[in-house]
C-alpha positions in Angstrom: 12.0 11.2 -2.4 9.7 8.7 -4.0 6.2 7.3 -3.2 4.5 4.4 -3.1 0.8 3.4 -4.6 -0.9 0.2 -3.7 -4.2 -0.8 -5.3 -6.5 -4.0 -5.7 -9.7 -5.1 -5.2 -10.9 -6.7 -2.0 -13.4 -9.6 -1.0 -16.0 -7.3 0.5 -17.6 -10.4 2.2 -14.2 -9.6 3.6 -13.7 -6.4 4.9 -13.2 -6.1 8.0 -10.7 -8.9 8.4 -9.1 -6.6 5.1 -9.1 -2.9 7.1 -7.6 -4.7 10.2 -5.0 -6.4 8.3 -4.0 -3.6 6.1 -3.9 -0.9 9.3 -1.4 -3.5 10.7 0.4 -3.7 7.2 0.4 0.2 7.5 1.8 1.0 11.0 4.3 -1.8 10.3 5.9 0.4 6.8 5.4 3.7 8.7 8.6 3.4 9.7 10.1 3.3 5.8 7.6 6.6 5.2 8.8 10.0 5.6 5.1 10.6 6.3 2.1 8.5 7.3 0.9 6.0 5.2 -3.2 5.7 4.5 -5.6 3.5 2.8 -8.1 4.9 0.9 -11.3 3.4 -1.4 -12.6 3.9 -4.5 -15.4 6.6 -4.4 -17.5 4.6 -7.1 -16.5 1.1 -6.2 -16.0 -0.1 -2.2 -14.2 -3.1 -3.6 -11.2 -1.3 -4.9 -8.6 -0.2 -2.4 -5.3 2.0 -2.3 -2.7 2.6 0.2 -0.5 5.1 -0.1 3.1 5.3 1.6 4.7 8.8 1.2 8.6 10.0 0.9 9.9 6.9 0.5 14.0 7.5 0.5 15.3 3.6 -0.3 12.0 2.1 -2.6 14.3 -1.0 -3.4 14.5 -1.4 0.5 10.8 -0.7 1.2 9.7 -2.8 -1.3 11.2 -5.7 -0.1 10.2 -4.9 3.3 6.9 -4.3 2.3 6.9 -8.0 0.7 7.8 -9.7 4.2 5.4 -7.6 6.0 2.5 -8.5 3.4 3.5 -12.6 3.9 3.4 -11.9 7.5 0.5 -10.3 8.2 -1.2 -12.6 5.7 -2.4 -9.3 3.4 -3.6 -11.2 0.3 -6.1 -13.6 2.0 -9.0 -11.1 0.7 -7.6 -9.8 -2.2 -9.5 -10.5 -5.5 -6.7 -10.6 -8.3 -3.5 -9.1 -7.4 -1.9 -6.0 -5.8 0.0 -3.6 -8.0 2.7 -1.3 -6.5 3.7 1.7 -8.6 6.3 4.5 -7.3 6.1 7.7 -8.6 8.7 10.9 -7.9 8.1 15.1 -8.4 9.0 15.3 -11.9 12.7 16.2 -13.0 12.6 19.7 -15.2 15.6 19.9 -17.2 16.1 24.3 -18.2 
């Protein structure tokens, strides 16, 4: 299983809009995850947000669906700079 992490900065004057939009995005993307996705903010910088998407079986399909949902829900209007998508998985250990 893979896990996706998306991080970005928001315009703090649009926090309410950002929260509503990202919560809708997480709800839309939940069907692509093995566990519920979450929204977080950085402890020492409330303008830096992260979305976590755990338990993804098909990362390419997830990524395409995420891009479609971002466009449909206009989830970039409050972003300062770019959204950064990262993919992680458990390490492969060879003996």
